[in-house]
N, C-alpha and C positions, 0 to 999 in steps of 0.2 A: 773636608771629609764630613759626610752627613752622619747623623746619629746611628743609623743602622750599620753603616760601614764601619764606624769606629767601634761599636759594640761587638760586631762580628769579629773584627780583628783582635780586640782585647780578649774576647772569649777564647779565641784560638790560643792566645798567649797564656791564658790562665787555665787551659784545659787540663794540664797535668796536675795543677794544684787541686782542682775540683775532683778529679778522679782519685787523687791521693787521699783526700778526705773521705770519700765514699769507701775506699778500700780499707782505710785505717779504722774507721768507725765500725764497718762491717765485721772486721776481725775482733774488735772489742766486744761487741754484742752484749751490752749490759742492761739489766732490768731497770725499770723506772725508779728514779731517785738514787740509783746506784751507778750512774753513768760517769764515774770519776775519770776514767781514762779517756772516754769519748769527749767529754767536755773540755778536758785539758788539751787534747789534740786540737780541737776547734779554737779554743782560746789562744793557744800558741800560734796557730796559723794566722789568725787575725792580728795578733800583735806584730808578727813579722811583716804583715801587709800595712802596718802603720796605724792601726786602729787603737784607740784608747779602750782597754778591756777591763771589765770587772767580772769576777766569778763570785757566786754566792748571792746574787741579787734576790730580793724578795725573801731573804732568809733561807734560801734553798741552796745548798752547797754546789750543786751541779747546774744551776741556772746562770746564764751569761747575758751581759749587756755590753756591746761593743759599739763605739761611736767614732764617726769621722765627719769633719766639716763643721760649719757653723751657720746659725740662722735658720730661717724657715724657707720652704717647707721642711718638716721633719718626717721622713719616711722610714717606717720600720719594716724589716725583713724577718720573718719568723722561721726558725729552724727547729727541728726535733732530732733526737738521736737515741731514743730508748728502743730496746729490743723486746721480743716476746719469749716467754718460757716454752720449752719443748719444741722449738723450731730451729734448732741447730742443724746445719746442712752444709756439706761441701759445695763450694762454688762450681757451677757448670756441670754438676753431676745429675743426670736425669733419673736417678733412683734414690730412694730414701737412704741417705748415708750421713748420719750425724757426725760432727767433728768430735773425736774423743776428748772428753774432759770439758766440753762446752755444752751447756744446756740451752741457753738462749740463742735466738737467731733473728735476723731482720726480716721476718715474714710479712712486715708491712712496709718495708723499704725505707725506714727512717734513717738509715745510713746515707742513702741517696738524698733524702729530703734535707738533711743537715748539710750535705755537700753542695747541693744546688743553691741553698739559701746563702751559704758562705760565699759561693762563687758570685751570686748576684750582688751581694754587698760589696765585694772587692771590685767587680766590674763597674758598679755605680760610683764607687770612690774614684776610680780612674777617670770616669766620664766627668764627674764634678771637677776634678783637678784640671783636666784638659780643656774643658769648656769655660772654666771660670765662673760657672753658675753658683749662685748662692743657695745653700741648703745643707741639710744634715742627713746622713744615712746612719741608721742604727740597726744592728743585728741583735736579735733576741734568741738566745739558745734556751729552748723551752723543754724541760724534762718531763718524763712520765705522762705523755699524752695518752698512752694506751690504758693505763689503770689508775693513774693518780691525778688527772686533770691539773697538770702543772701550770698551764696558762691561767686557770681560774685563781690559783694561789698567787700568781704573779700579778693578775689584775687586781686582786684584793689588796695587794701591797702597793698598788699605784704605778707599776712598772710601765704601763702603756699610756698613761694619762697625757704625756706630752707630745704624742704623735698626731700628725695630720692625716696619715693614711698608713695602712698596713698591707703588705703583699706576702703571699706564701704560695706553696704548691704541695702536691702529694704524688708520690709514685703510683702509677696504675698501669693499665695496658693500652690506654688511649691518650691522645694529645688534644686537650680541650680546656677551655676556661670553665671552671666549676662554678655555676651560678644557682645551684639548687639550694633550697633550705635544708638544714639538717636538724634533727630533733635534739632537745635537751634531755638530761636525765639526772636523777638523784641516786646516790649510792648509800644504802642504809643497812645497818647491822641490827639484828634482833637477838638478844641474849636472854634465854629463858633459864630460870633457876627454880628447881623443885627440891625434892627430898628423896634420898636413896633408900632402898629397902630390898630385901630378898624377894625376888619376883615369884618364887614358888611358895615360900613359907608364910610371908606376911606382906603381900602386895598392897593390902589395904593401908599400910602405913606409909607407902611411897606416894610421891607426887611427881609424875613423869614430865620432865622438860621436853623429851622427845615427842611425847603425845601432843604437847602444846604446839611444837613446830609443825607436826603433821596436820593438826586441826587448822593451824594458821594457813598452811599451804592450800588446804582444801577450801577454806573460806575465800582465799584470793582467787582460786580457780573459778569459783562461782561469781566472783566480782567481775571477771573478764568480760562477761556478757553485757555488763552495765557500765562500761567505760567507752570512750571514743575509739573508733576502729583503728585510728592511726597510732594508738598507744601500744606499748609493749611492756610486759612485766616479766622479769627473769629472776630466778633464785638459785642458790647453791647452799649446801650444808657446809658450814665451817667446822661444826662440832656436832656429831650425831650421838654423843653421850657415851662413847666407848664401844667396845666390841664384845661385851658379855650380855647375852640375851636374858640371863637369869638375874640381872641387876636392874632395878628401876633407875632409869637415867636421871640424875639430878641436875645435869647441865646439858644444854643443846643450843646451837646458834645457827642463824641463817643470815645470808648476805643477799640483799635484794637490789636490783636495778629497776628503776621506774622511768620509762622513756615516753615522751610525747612531743608533739610539734612545738609547743611552747613550754617554758619552764613553769609558768603558772598552771598549765594543765597537769604537769608532773606533781606539783604541790597539792593540787586538789585530789588527785588519785592517791597520793601518799597519805593524806589525812584519813582517807577511808581504809587504807591498809593498816594504819596504826590502830584504828578501832578494831579491826579484825584480830590483830595481835593481842590487844588488851582483852578481847573476848575469849580468845584461846587460852590466855592465862587465867581468866576467871573460870572457865569451864574445867580446867585441870588443877585449880588451886595452886598455881605456880606464880612466879613473878617474871615480868619481862622488862628488860632495859632496852630502850630504843635509841640508837645513836645514828644521827645523820652524819655520815662521814664526809659528805660534800656532794659535788655534782658539777655539771657544766651546762652552760646556756645553749639554747638553740642558735644555729648559725643564721645570720641575716645577710643575704647576698646584697651587693650594691651594684645596681645596673650601670651606673656611670663608670665605675672603675672596671667592671666586668667588660664593658665595651672597649675601653682603652686597652685592657690586657689582651682581649681576644684579637684586636687588630695588630697588636705588637707580636703576639704569638704567630699569627699568620704571616707577618712580614719576616720574622726571625727564622721561622721554619721549625719543623720537628727534629727529632734526633738524627744525627748523621751516622747511622750504623754502618759497620764494615763487614767484610766476609767472615771474620772471626766471630762477630756477634751473631751473624745468621747461622753459622755452624752450631753454636750453642742453642739458638732458638729452634733449629730443626730437631735437635735431640729431645727437647721438651715437647715439641709438637708431636713427635712420634709416640709418646707415652699416653697421649689423650685417647679416650675411647673413640671408636670410629664415628659415632654419631656426633660427638663433640668436635672432633677434627673437621668433619664435613661442614659443620656450622661455622667454625673459625675460618675456614678457607673461603666460604661463600661471603661472609661478612667482611673479612679482611680484603678480599679482592675488590669488592664494591667500594669500600671506604677509600682504598688507596688507588683506585682507578687502574687496576691491572687484572690479568687473568688469574684464575685459581691456581693454575700450574705455576705461574710466576710467583704468586704469593707463597706457595708451598716452599719455594726456594728461599724466599726472604720473608719469613712469617713474623714480622714485627711492624707495628703501625708507625709510619713516618708522616702521614698526612695529618694536618691540624683541622679539627672540626670547628667551624665558625660559631660564634655566639648567636643565640636566638632568644628573643624575649620569652618564649615559651618555657625556657629553662627556669625562669624565676618562679614559675608556678609549681615546680616539682618539689615534693617534700621527701627527701631521702630518709630512710629509717635508721641509718647509721648516725653516730654522734661524733663530735670533735670539739675539743676545748678551744678551737679557733672561734667558736661561738661567743665566748666571753670577750674576746678582743673585738669581735664584730659589733658588740653593743656599745663599745667605748669609742671606736674610731672606724671610719669606712674601711672595709677590708675586701680584698679580692684574692682569689686563688685559682691556680690551674692544676691540671694533672698532665704528666708526661709519661710516655711509655718506657717502662723498665722491665717488662716481661712480655711474653707472647700473649695475644688475645685469649681470653678465657681463663687466664691464671687467676685464681682467687687469692686475695690478700689473706694474711694469717695462715699461710701454708708453707711447708718446706720447699715447695716448688718455687714460690716467690723468693724465698731466701736464696735458693740456688741460682736464680737468675740475676737478682739485683747485686749480687757480689761479683759479677763479671763485668766485662766491657759494656754489656747492655745497660746495667745500672749507671755506669760512668757516663755513657752517652745521653741517657735520659736526664741526668743531673745537669749536664752541660747545656742541653737544650732549654731546660727550665731556667737556669741562671741567665741565659741570653735573653729569653722572653721577658723575665721579670725586670732585668736591667733596662731593657728598652721601654717597658711600661713606666718605670720610675723616671727615666729621662723625659718622657712626655709630660709627666706630672710636674716635674721641676720647671719645665719650660712654660707650662700653662697652669698656674696655680688656681685659675678659675675652675678647672676641672675638679680640683680638690674641694673647693667651696661648694660646688654643685653636689658632689658626693656627700659632703657633710649635711647639706640641707635635706638630701634624700634620707639619710640615716635619722636625722632629727624628726622628720615627718612620721617615721615609724615608731620611734622610742620616746619622743618627747624629751630626749636628753637624760632618760632614767636608765640606770643599770643597777641591779641588785645581785650581788655576788652570791652564788649558791653555796659557798663555803661558810658554814656556821662559825661564829666567833668562838675562839677557844680550841678549834680543831687544827692540829698541826699536820703538815704533809707526811710526817712519820707515822700517822695513824690510819692512813687511807688504804693501805694494802695489807689486809689480813693475810697471814701466812707468807708474807713477802720474803721471810728468811729462807723459804724453800727454793727461791728462784736464783 
């Protein structure tokens, strides 16, 4: 039996396990660093499959490391399982209907991400056992990707230092090996402190922290013209000083994200933003405390691994959706605006090689898009803490369809689809492709050495974690108690 045949058969045998993890984690829907039930479910599943499992790695209670096998190569599979606030949604329902008593939902599909990664690790274990190949497979359960850069904390703790390669995936609406660069970012808190006073009777005695925040934001808005065009700067108020206009606000706080193609670019922009914050404090005679809560590194794609993964994905095939999945998909297609629906049908028909009428009946992508060198030139403006892993070890990732085309991540529509058989099938397809990729790497370690040389040529073997010393994972989510 060849590798593809063995992995296909094993995937069929483990399909129920993979779907069960997706459904179980989807129902838990826990915010970052609070994924107690989700991480326990995954840890228990891996224990039952014969893995040696540790919870709480890197000093994070919901982080997991599970291992099977011995010797090299050591291949890591990265999984996630955190949910997003305000995205609770009943599965399969194509209207906004949050689940009573549930605030968070898997609007980025991390229930499926965790399930597919668990499935890949289990299938690889079975392949190693059956083939007698030497090597170790490790599963890493990585908390709080959405808001807390869990992998960066794990990287700082040395969790990934023993790996030879890392493989992962992400739920999306297409099937493709993801070889684009992704930007890094810093997450920074600015706390201004002034002096309160009666805003009508003696405003001259007050020093407004809120004024300082507004002046800072104005200064940063003027800065935008003078930073690189690929950079992004976002902010939100954590504290606007209260709700009484007749009181000079003595405290006010801002949370900033600074994104750019390289973490070094982020650092340069952040230095200028700090000067603006200090200037705002000087103008208002207030004080400012600046706290870098952390960040994540830009993602470095690895052409060598991406090619192996793409070939494996093409061989293993996309998701095997059934009529029940298509029925759900049609419901979500029907709620799209007519212009968006027309675009989805035209693009989906072309990609999958069928007519628009046929794609309207089966509006889910099953075709796998081949890898192209041009992908390496793309800089996506989103971020992922996979970037910190990609600086340490050659890393490859794919996306698999877990929603109809045109479904935006971080929406209730995505939550509603990934919690059905659509999410299950996408997870299973991802597990199959990742497992086949790993089998090829175990059989040909020279591919790993080539991937390592490619990474070293870009980084020189240097990685600087964006998490400052002294910052705990418990500090990075202001107002996390609300979630």
